[in-house]
N, C-alpha and C positions, 0 to 999 in steps of 0.2 A: 200531489205536492211533495217535494223531498222533505223528509223529516230532519229536524235539527235539535241539537242539545240546547235547551234554554239556559243552561248554566254558562254557556260560552257564546251565545248568539243574542245580540242586543235587538230583540224583536218582540213587540207586543201587537195585538190587533190594532191599537190606535197609533202606535209610533214605532219606527224602526230606524236603524242606522242607514244613512244614505247609501252606503256600500252594498246594502242588501236589496236595493230597489228592484232589481230584475230577478230576485231569488225568492223573496218572501212578501206576500201581500200585507199591506198596512195602510191605514188612513193617511198617514203622512210619513215623510222620510226626513231625517235630520242629520246634519253634520255635527258630530259631538264636540262639545266645548271642553277643552282640557283644563282640569282643575287638579290641585294637589291637597293631600290630607294635611291638616294643620294640628290635629290632636295626636297624642301618643299612639292611639289606635282607634280606628273608627269601625263600629260594627257594620257588617254587610249582611242584609237580609234578602232572602230570595223572594219574599212577598212584603207588601207595604204594611202588613199588620205587625211586623217586628216580633213575631211569636218565637222564631228560632233563628239564631245567628248562623248563617251559612259559612261565613268567613269573616275576616277583618282586614282592613287596610292600615298600613303603618304610616307614620309621619313621613311626608315627602313623596309617598307613592302617588302615581298619577291615576286619574279617573276621568273617563270621557263621559260627560253628562249629556244625555239625550232628552231628558224630561225632568221637570221639577214641579212638585205640588205638595201642599200640606206639610212643608218643612222637610220633605225627603227629596233627594236627588236620585234619579234612576239612570244607570249607565253601566260602564264596563271598565274594569281595572286594566291599566296599560301594562301591568307587570305579568299577570297570569291569565288575562282575558276573562276573568270571572264577572258575571253579570248580576246586578242586584240593586238594592236600595240602601242608601246610607244617609245619615243626617246632613242636610245641606249646610248646616252651621259649621261642620267640620271640614269644609272644603273652601279653597280660595285659589285665585290666580297666584302663581308662585314661580320663582326662578327655576331653571333647569338644574337638577342635582349634579354635583361634581364629585361627591364623596358618599360613603355609606358607613353606617355604624357597625364596627367590627367587634365592639365589646358586647357581652351578653346583655347588659343593660347600662344605661347612663342617665343623664339629665340634661335638659335644655335650660340654660341659665339666662337671666336678664342682663347679667354683667359678668365680666371675666373675674369672678371672685367666688372661690369655693365656699365661703361663709354665707353667701347670699342664698335666700330660699330659692329653690329651682322653680321654673315655670311649670314643667311637667316632665314625666319620664320619657326616655327614648329607649327603643328596643333594638336588638340585634337585627340587622338588615334594613333599618330605616334609611331613607335617602335624604341627603343633606346638600344644600347649596352653600358652599363656602365662598365668601367674597374676598378673602385675603389669606394666603397660605402661611403668613408670618404669625406665629403664635403671640398672644398677649397674656402674660402670666399663666402660660400653660393652656390657654383656651384659643379656639378659632371662632371668628365671627360668622354668623349665618346671615344669609340674605334677608331673612325675615326679622332681623334685629336681635336674635338670641345668640347664645354662645355655647360651645360644646368643648369638652376636654380634648386636646389634641391627641392624647394617647388612645382615645376611643374610636378614632376614625381612620379610614383608608380611602385613597382616591378610587373612583370607579375604575375597574380594570385591574386593580391590585387585589386579587381574590385569594381566598384560602386554598390550600392544596388538598386537604383531606376532609371529605364530607362527614365521616364518622367522628373525627375529632371535633368538628363543629357541632354535630348532633349531641355529643356527650356533654356539652355545655348546659343542655337542658335537663340533665339528670336530676330528678327530684322536683322538677317544676310541676305544678298542679295540672291535671287534665281539664281541658275546657273545650267543649264542642265548638268548632269553628275558630279556635284560637291559634295564633301564630307567634306568640311571644313567651318569654320566661314567666310572665304573670299568669299564663294559661295557654296550653297548646293541645292540639289533637294529633291523632296518629299521622295523618297525611301532612299536617303542618310541620311535624318533626322531620319528615322527609324533604318537604319543599324548602324550608328555610336554610338548612345546611347546603343544599344543592345550589340555591341562589347565591349563597355566600362563596361558593366555589366557581361562580360564573356560568352555571348551567341553568338556563331558563327552564322552569319546571311548572307544570300545571298543578291545580290545587287539590283535587279529590283523588282518593286512592285508585278508583277505577280508571281515571285519566292517566295516572302515573303508571298503572299496570300495563297500559297500552303504549307508553311513550318513553319511559325512563330506561336507559341502558339497553342491554340485549337480553332476550329471554334465555334462561337456562333450561336444559332438558329436564324432564321430570325425574326426580331422584338423584340429580347431579350433586356432588359434594358442595357444600356451602363454605364460604370463607368470609373473613372480616370485610365489612362494607357492602356485602350483597343485600339487595332489597327484597324482602319477603312479603308476599301478599296472601291474604285470606279474604273470604267474602266480607267486604266492609271494613277491613283492617289492613294495616301495613306496618312494618318495622324494618330496622336495619340490623344486620348481624354484627354483634360486638366481637365475635370470634366464630369459630366453627360450630359452636353449640348453643350460644346464648344470643338472645334478641333484645335490642334496645327499642323500646316502643312506649308511646303515650297510650295509656289504657284505662278503661273504665273500671277494671277489676281493682286496681290500686288507686284509681283516681289521681294518677301521677305518671311521670316518666320514670320507668324502671328498666332494669336489665334482668331478664328471666330466662331460664332454660327453655329452648325452643320447644322441646317435647311437652313441657308443662303448658305452654301457650296453645299448642295444637290440641291438647286434651281439653282445655277450657273451651276453646272454640267448638270442638266436636260434641261437647255436652249439649249445646244448643242446636248445632247443625251437624248431625252425624256424618253427612256426606260432604262436609266442607273440604274444599281443595286447598292446596298450598302451591303457590307458584313463586318463582324467584327470577330476579333480573340482576345482571352484573353491569356495573358502570364501566 
C-alpha cells in the first residue's frame, strides 16, 4: 500500500474521505461536511487525547468534518489541508468569507460601538463574511451578527506585498507550539501566516514548507532579505543578509538574531545539522 502523510490525509482505519476510496482502505468513506471556526482560535490536535496542539484554526477558517464523537470533530482544514481533531463546539455552518483580517489583532464586537465589550479577539489572517460594505460608525457587519472595525480588514484578493513586513508584525510575540497568532506562534506559523497574507497558499509544518515554498538555493549561496532558512525542525525568515527573524524556544518569543548564533545553538544539540534556504 502506498504510504501517506497522516498530517495531510484524512484517513483512519474506521473512516476516510470519500475521495480516498480507491487509495486507502477504511471501514467507511464520508463526504466531509464544511464547517467554519467560530472562536478566535481553535486548537487542532493530531490525536483525540488533546495532549499536544499540532496547530490551530482561526476564526472563519474552513474545516471539513468527517467524524464527530465525544465532543471532538475530526477532519481537515480547507486552508492548509492539516488533519486533526478540534472541539466541535467551536465549529458551525457559516457564510463564505469575503474579507480577511489584515490587522495584527482586533476584536469582534456585538454592536458598532467601540465602548461595548468585545465578544472575542480576532487575529491576523482570520476569515470574515461581511454582509454590507458600507461602514456604520467605523464598523462592518459580519454575517454571524458581529461587527469588526473597517480599518482592520481587506477584501479577499487584496493581499499584502511583502512577507517579511507581515512577519515583522509578530516581533516580540510569545512562542507557542502549534500557534498561528500574535497571542502565540511557532516557527512554521511565522512563515505560513505572512505568506497566506500575501496570497500564497502555504502548508503548515516546516518540513512541508522546505519542500514546497519558493525555489531552493544552492548550498552556500549568499542570502538576502526575505529568504526562508530551514534547519532540522526549525525555520525562519532572513531579516537581512545576516540576521534571522524566527519564533524560537530559546527566547520563547519571536526575535531577530544573527544567523551564525542560531546555527551555533542548533549545532550544540545536532552537530551535523544542515542549513537549507529557499527564495520566494
